[in-house]
N, C-alpha and C positions, 0 to 999 in steps of 0.2 A: 732869764725868762725861759730859755729853751729847756732848762732842767725840769720845768713844770709840765712838760708835754712829752708824749710819745708820738713819734712820726714814723709812719710805715707806708710802703708803697708796693705795687706789683710791677715788676720789670720783666721785659721779654725781648727777644730778638726775632727778626724776620728778614731773611734774605740779606743778611749782613748789616741791616739797620738796627739800631738799639732804641727801644721804646719804654715808656712807662704808662700803664693803663690808668692808674689813679694814685692819689696820695691822700692819706688820712692824717689829720692832726688832732690828737685827743689829749685832753687834760688828764694828768696822772691820777687826780683825786676824784674822778667821776666814774659812775657805773653805767653811763650812757652807752648804748650799743648801736644806736642809729644816729646818723648825722643830724644836727640841728642847724647847720649852715652849709650851703653849697657855694663853691667858688669856681668860676670858669676863667681860665687864663689861656695864654697863647700856646705854649708848649713847655715840656719839662726842663728845657735848657740843660744845665750841667748836673741836674739831679742824678744821684747815684745811690745804689744800695750800700749800706754800711760795710757789708762783707765783699763788695765789688763782684758779686756773683749774680748774673741776670738769670732769673727763673720765672717761668710762666705759671708755676704750680702753687706758689704760696706768697703771702705778704712777707716783706722783710723790713727790718729797721732801715731808715733812710737818713742820709746826711742832710741836715737842714741847710737852707740858704737864707739870704737876707730878705728875699721876697716872702718866704714863709714866715719870717719874723714879723712882717707887716700884718699877716693874717692872725698871728698869735696876739698881736697888740689889739686887734679888733675883738678877738674872743675874750680877752681880759676886760676890755672896756665895756663890752656889752653882755657879758655873762654867758657866752656860748661855750659848750663843752666839747663839741665834736664837729670839726669842719672837714669836708671832703673836697679835694681839688680835682677837677677834670679839666682837660685842655682841648682846644680846637684841634690840635694834633698831638698824638702820643709821642712823636719823634723827639728824641733827646739830642738837641743840638744847641750849644750855648751861643753861637754867633748868628745873629739875625740874618745877615746877608747869606750865609750858607744855608740857613733854614729855608729861606724863601726859594732858593734854587732847588733844594731837595724836594720841596713840595711838588714841583713840576716832575721830578724824577719819580717820586712815589705814585703820582697820578698815571704816568706812562707805564709803570710796572703794575698798575692795578692793585696796589697795596692799600688796604682800607685802614688808614692811620687815624681817622677821626671817629671818635665814639658817637658823634652826632650824625654820621652817615646812616642811610637806611640799611646798609649791609651789617651794621653793628647794633641793631635794635635790641638784641638780647643783652648785650653789655650795658647799653643805655638804660634799659628797664630795670636791670639789676642794681646799677650803681647810682643812678640819679634819683634823689629823694624829692618827692613832690610835697607841696604844702609848707615849705620852709623858705626863708629868704635865699635868693640866688644872686651872688655878686658877680657882675660881668666886669672883667678886668684884663682883657687880652691885648690892649694897646690900640694905637690909632693908625697903624700903617695900612694903606689900602691894599697891600698884598694879601691881607688877612680877610678882606671883606667877603670873599666868596664863601670861605669856611664860616665866617661870623654869621652870615645870612642863614646858612643851614642850621647853625647852632640855635639862633634865636627862634627860628621856626620850630625846631624840635622841642625847645624848652616850653614854648607856647605862651599864650597870654594869660593863662590861669595862674602861672607862677608869679611870685612877688620878686620882680627884678630890680636890683639896686646897682648903681654904678656911677662913676664920675664921667659923664658923657661929653665928648667933644661937641661944641656947638655946631649945629648944622650938619652933623654926620650921624646917620642912623646906626651904623655898625661900629663906631669908634668909641671905645671905653678905656680911659687911661689906665695904664699898668700900675700896680701898687708900688713899684720901685723906680720912679723916674730918676734921672741922673742928678737933678737938683735936690739937695737935702730938704729945703723948705717945701718943695713940692711933695716930697715923701710925707712930711708932717701933715701937709694939707690933705693928702689923699686919706690918711688914717682918720683925721678929724672929720672930713666930709662924710666918709662911709660910716663912721661911728654914729654921727648925728642922724643919718638916714636909717640906720638899723634901729636906733632907739626910738625914732619917730614911728617906724613900722610896728614896733612892739607895743607902743602906746595905743595905736589904732586898733 
């Protein structure tokens, strides 16, 4: 399936931390130049450029991971051509426990690592496409809720927000790749059905 898509991202460094500003997943056989699907997740994790060179100046081909495979499945199921992934935080850190501790460090250093912060309005306005479905899928850990609240407010009520929400939690939306394989299948099926229902409406 990966062979049917081109995956690119924009990577950068700031004060010794490694970041990714966005990720694009585009079908090879499309001439679509604007995303028709937005996805908001936790952070880029272990995402890395194919050439292993971080650059702030240009998009580069990116090594895909299993989470991105889940998004590709949605795109195939629902006929989307171009998905853009933004994150609550640009920080590239694969271990969640390390990520949560680094959030405190980034805050203390006043590094604006979230595209949803007011200090990143220009980035947000450039990269976030309005009027298309927005999948919320950043996870359910309460360490994320401060960033999640900022993101939801920034996205606004005018956007069509879709996600698998944890019951009783305003800011908790299950990640596309839970550890349990059956839950992975459930996530794809649930979001597929919600996207198809939206397109019919």
